[in-house]
C-alpha positions in Angstrom: 196.7 70.4 170.4 193.3 71.6 169.0 191.4 70.3 166.0 188.9 72.2 163.9 186.6 71.4 161.0 187.4 73.8 158.1 186.7 74.7 154.6 184.1 73.0 152.4 182.5 70.9 155.1 181.7 73.9 157.3 180.5 75.9 154.2 178.2 73.2 152.9 176.8 72.6 156.4 175.9 76.3 156.6 174.3 76.1 153.1 172.2 73.1 154.2 173.9 70.9 151.7 175.1 67.3 152.2 178.7 67.2 153.4 180.7 64.9 151.2 184.2 65.3 152.7 185.5 66.5 156.0 188.7 68.4 156.3 190.4 69.3 159.6 193.2 71.6 160.7 195.3 70.9 163.7 196.7 73.7 165.8 199.6 73.3 168.2 201.0 70.0 167.1 204.2 68.7 165.4 204.4 66.0 162.8 206.1 63.8 165.4 203.2 64.2 167.7 200.7 63.3 165.0 202.6 60.1 164.1 202.8 59.2 167.8 199.0 59.4 168.0 198.7 57.0 165.0 198.1 59.5 162.2 199.6 58.5 158.8 201.6 61.2 157.0 200.7 61.6 153.4 201.5 65.3 152.5 204.5 66.0 150.3 204.4 69.8 150.2 203.2 70.3 153.7 202.2 68.0 156.7 198.9 66.3 156.0 197.9 63.2 157.9 195.2 60.5 157.7 193.2 59.6 160.8 194.0 56.1 161.9 190.4 55.0 161.9 188.3 57.3 159.6 191.2 58.0 157.2 190.0 61.6 156.9 192.6 64.3 156.3 194.1 66.4 159.1 196.5 69.1 158.1 198.7 71.1 160.4 197.9 74.8 160.6 200.2 76.6 158.1 201.1 79.8 156.5 202.3 80.3 153.0 204.5 82.7 151.2 204.7 83.4 147.4 208.1 82.7 146.0 207.5 82.4 142.2 204.8 82.6 139.5 202.2 80.0 139.1 200.5 77.3 141.2 203.7 75.7 142.6 205.5 78.9 143.5 204.8 78.8 147.3 206.7 78.2 150.4 204.8 76.7 153.4 205.4 76.9 157.1 203.7 74.5 159.5 204.6 74.8 163.1 202.9 74.6 166.6 202.9 78.4 166.9 200.8 78.9 163.7 197.4 80.0 164.8 194.0 79.0 163.4 193.5 82.6 162.3 196.7 82.6 160.4 195.7 79.4 158.6 192.3 80.8 157.7 193.9 84.0 156.4 195.7 82.1 153.6 192.5 80.7 152.2 190.9 81.9 148.9 187.3 82.9 149.7 185.6 84.0 152.9 183.0 81.2 152.5 185.9 78.7 152.7 187.7 80.5 155.6 185.3 79.4 158.3 186.3 76.9 161.0 184.2 75.0 163.6 185.6 73.7 166.9 184.6 70.4 168.6 181.8 72.2 170.5 180.2 73.4 167.3 181.3 77.1 167.7 182.2 78.9 164.5 185.4 80.8 164.1 184.7 83.2 161.3 187.2 86.1 161.2 186.5 87.1 157.6 182.6 87.1 157.9 182.2 84.1 155.6 178.9 83.2 157.1 177.5 86.6 156.2 178.7 86.2 152.6 177.0 82.8 152.5 173.8 84.4 153.7 174.1 87.1 151.1 175.2 84.7 148.3 178.6 86.5 147.6 182.0 85.2 146.6 184.6 87.4 148.2 188.4 87.0 148.5 189.9 86.8 151.9 193.0 89.0 151.3 195.2 90.5 148.6 197.1 87.2 148.7 194.3 85.8 146.5 196.3 87.2 143.6 199.3 85.0 144.3 197.5 81.8 143.1 195.9 81.9 139.6 194.1 78.7 140.2 191.8 80.7 142.4 190.3 82.5 139.4 189.1 79.1 138.2 187.9 78.1 141.6 185.8 81.3 141.9 184.2 80.6 138.5 183.5 77.0 139.5 181.9 78.1 142.8 179.8 80.6 140.9 178.5 77.8 138.7 177.9 75.6 141.8 176.1 78.0 144.1 174.9 80.7 141.8 176.6 83.3 144.0 177.5 86.8 142.8 181.1 87.8 142.8 182.0 90.8 145.0 183.1 93.8 142.8 186.5 94.0 144.5 187.1 90.3 143.8 186.0 90.7 140.2 188.4 93.6 139.8 191.3 91.6 141.3 190.6 88.6 139.0 190.6 90.9 136.0 194.0 92.4 137.1 195.4 88.9 137.5 194.4 88.0 133.9 195.7 91.2 132.5 199.1 90.9 134.2 199.7 87.4 132.9 199.5 85.5 136.2 197.0 83.1 134.6 199.5 82.3 131.9 201.5 80.3 134.5 198.6 77.9 135.1 199.5 74.2 134.6 197.3 72.7 131.9 196.4 69.6 134.0 195.2 71.9 136.8 193.2 74.1 134.4 191.5 71.0 133.0 190.8 69.6 136.5 189.0 72.8 137.5 187.2 73.2 134.1 186.0 69.6 134.3 184.7 70.0 137.8 182.9 73.2 136.7 181.4 71.5 133.7 179.8 69.0 136.0 178.1 71.7 138.1 174.4 72.4 137.9 174.9 75.5 135.7 178.3 75.2 134.0 177.6 78.2 131.7 178.1 80.5 134.7 181.7 79.3 135.0 182.6 80.3 131.5 180.7 83.6 131.7 182.8 84.5 134.8 186.0 83.5 133.1 185.0 85.5 130.1 184.1 88.6 132.1 187.5 88.7 133.9 189.5 87.9 130.8 190.9 84.6 132.0 189.0 82.5 129.4 191.0 84.2 126.6 194.2 83.1 128.4 193.4 79.4 129.2 191.0 78.6 126.3 191.1 81.3 123.5 189.2 79.0 121.2 186.2 78.9 123.6 186.6 82.6 124.3 186.2 83.3 120.6 182.6 82.0 120.8 181.7 85.4 122.2 182.7 87.0 118.9 179.1 86.3 118.0 176.9 86.9 120.9 174.1 84.8 119.5 176.4 81.8 119.1 177.7 82.1 122.7 174.2 82.4 124.1 173.1 79.3 122.2 176.1 77.3 123.3 175.7 78.3 127.0 172.0 77.5 126.9 172.7 74.1 125.3 175.4 73.4 127.9 173.1 74.0 130.8 170.4 71.9 129.1 172.9 68.9 128.9 173.7 69.5 132.5 170.1 69.4 133.6 169.7 66.1 131.8 172.7 64.7 133.7 175.0 64.5 130.7 178.4 63.0 131.0 181.6 65.1 131.2 182.4 64.1 127.6 178.9 65.2 126.4 179.3 68.6 128.2 182.7 69.3 126.8 181.5 68.4 123.3 178.5 70.7 123.7 180.8 73.5 124.7 183.1 73.1 121.7 180.6 71.9 119.1 180.6 75.2 117.1 184.4 75.1 116.8 186.2 73.9 113.7 187.9 70.5 114.2 191.3 72.1 114.3 190.2 74.5 117.0 188.9 71.5 119.0 192.2 69.8 118.6 194.1 72.9 119.7 192.2 73.5 122.9 192.2 69.7 123.7 196.0 69.6 123.3 196.6 72.7 125.3 194.5 71.5 128.2 195.5 67.9 127.9 191.9 66.8 127.7 191.3 63.1 128.3 190.9 61.0 125.1 187.2 60.2 125.7 186.3 63.9 125.9 188.6 64.9 123.1 187.2 62.2 120.7 183.6 63.1 121.4 184.3 66.8 120.9 185.9 66.1 117.5 182.9 64.0 116.5 180.6 66.9 117.6 182.6 69.4 115.6 182.3 67.2 112.5 178.8 65.9 112.8 176.7 68.2 115.1 175.1 70.1 112.2 174.1 67.0 110.3 172.7 65.3 113.4 170.6 68.4 114.1 169.3 68.1 110.5 168.8 64.4 110.8 165.5 64.6 109.1 167.5 65.3 105.9 169.9 62.4 106.3 169.4 59.4 104.1 170.4 55.8 104.9 174.0 56.0 103.6 174.6 59.2 105.6 173.2 57.7 108.7 175.3 54.5 108.3 178.4 56.8 107.8 177.5 58.5 111.0 177.2 55.2 112.9 180.6 54.1 111.5 182.2 57.4 112.5 181.1 57.0 116.2 182.0 53.2 116.1 178.4 52.3 117.1 179.2 48.6 116.9 181.8 48.7 119.7 180.8 52.0 121.4 177.0 52.3 121.3 176.9 54.6 124.3 179.0 57.2 122.4 176.2 57.9 120.0 173.9 58.9 122.9 176.5 61.3 124.2 177.0 62.8 120.7 173.3 63.3 120.3 173.1 64.9 123.7 175.8 67.4 122.6 174.5 68.0 119.1 170.8 68.3 119.8 170.7 70.4 123.0 168.9 73.6 122.3 167.8 72.5 118.8 164.0 73.2 118.2 163.6 69.9 116.2 165.9 67.9 118.5 163.3 65.4 119.6 162.3 64.6 116.0 166.0 64.2 115.0 166.7 62.1 118.0 163.8 59.7 117.3 164.8 59.3 113.7 168.4 58.5 114.5 167.5 56.1 117.3 165.1 54.3 115.0 167.9 53.8 112.5 170.3 52.8 115.3 168.0 50.2 116.7 167.6 48.8 113.2 171.3 48.4 112.4 172.1 47.0 115.8 169.5 44.3 115.1 171.4 43.1 112.1 173.2 39.8 112.9 176.7 40.5 111.5 177.9 37.2 112.6 175.3 35.3 110.7 176.1 37.4 107.6 179.8 36.6 107.9 179.2 32.9 108.0 177.6 33.0 104.6 180.3 35.0 103.0 183.5 33.8 101.3 186.1 36.5 101.9 186.7 39.4 104.2 185.8 41.9 101.5 182.5 40.2 100.8 181.8 40.0 104.6 182.2 43.8 104.9 180.2 44.5 101.8 177.3 42.3 102.7 177.2 43.5 106.3 177.1 47.1 105.1 174.3 46.3 102.6 172.3 44.6 105.3 172.6 47.6 107.6 171.6 49.9 104.8 168.6 47.8 104.1 167.7 47.8 107.8 167.9 51.6 107.9 165.9 52.1 104.8 163.2 49.9 106.2 163.2 51.7 109.5 163.0 55.1 107.8 160.2 54.0 105.5 157.8 54.6 108.4 158.5 58.3 108.3 
C-alpha cells in the first residue's frame, strides 16, 4: 500500500500558496484493509476514508467510465491494481494531476508543473468532455490564478457547450461553482471565460445577455472586481453581477440556479434600487426612508451596507452617495422607536409617529448638505 498527496495541495504548494486542505490517494489497498488500519469509510460513490487521527481524506485510486449525460453519469472502479497514473489520468486539468510521494518526489505524467510555471490551464485528456462541471471549474481556476486557457482546452469547452453537455448540469452544482468563483480575487474572469466558450448562455442566459451591450458588461465586470477587492460578501457580489437586470430576470436566474435566499433577496433589492442609490444626492427624506424600509434597516442593518456595495461599485460619485445615505441611516437609527411607542395610543399612531420622527431625523441630517 502506497500513499500520495494529490490535487490541490500539491498544486498550491508549487504555486507557493498556503495549503488549506490535503487530499491523498491510496494505491494497492482494499476497503477492508483501510478499515482494519482504523480509517473510517465516508464515500458513497467510491471508497473514501478519514484518517483516524487527522481526519483528512484518503481515497482509493480509481478509474471512471462515462455511462450517461451529466455530472452523475459515471461508473467508478477502485481496486488494488489501479495505478497512480491511472488515477491521475481521470483528473480534469494538468495542474491538478500531480502527485507527491512520502519522500517529496513529484509524479507528474501530464507535465502539470510546467503548466503551473507557464500559467496555463490545460485538460488532461479527451475525457474532460465527459463532465460538464469541468467547464465551470476551469472558469473558476482562471479567476483564482489568472491563468490563460490552452487553445485546445478552450476549443473543447466550446464544443461541450455547443453539443448541449452543459445543459445536463445540476442547478445546485452550478451555483456551488459560481458562488466559489464569485468569491475569487477576480470573479469577472470566470464570467468572461464562460461567455467565451458559450457556457454562460446555457447556465445563466440572463447574465449572458449583459454582453448585448459591451459597455454594460464592462461596467458590471469592473464593479464586480471592485467589490471583490473590497472583500464584499457573496450576496453583495451576486447583487453586483445582476444589478442591471430587471427584477423578473433576477428572479428567473435565481430560481434556475436555486440561489440561497440571502443572495436572491439582495439581488432583487439591487435590481430595484441600485439606480436610485447611485443618484442618492437626488433622494429626499421620504425616498430615503422608503429605501430603509425596503431593506428592513431596523432588523437587518448590515444588508444596507451590502446593497450600497453592490449599487455604488464603479460609480464616479459613489463616495458622495454613500456618505449621504450613511448620514441619513445613522440619523434614523438614533430615533428611539420604543420611547415613541410609549407615548402613542394605538398601533396606527405608533407607526405614524415613528415614521414622522424618522423623517424629521433624516431631514435634519440632510440639512448639513
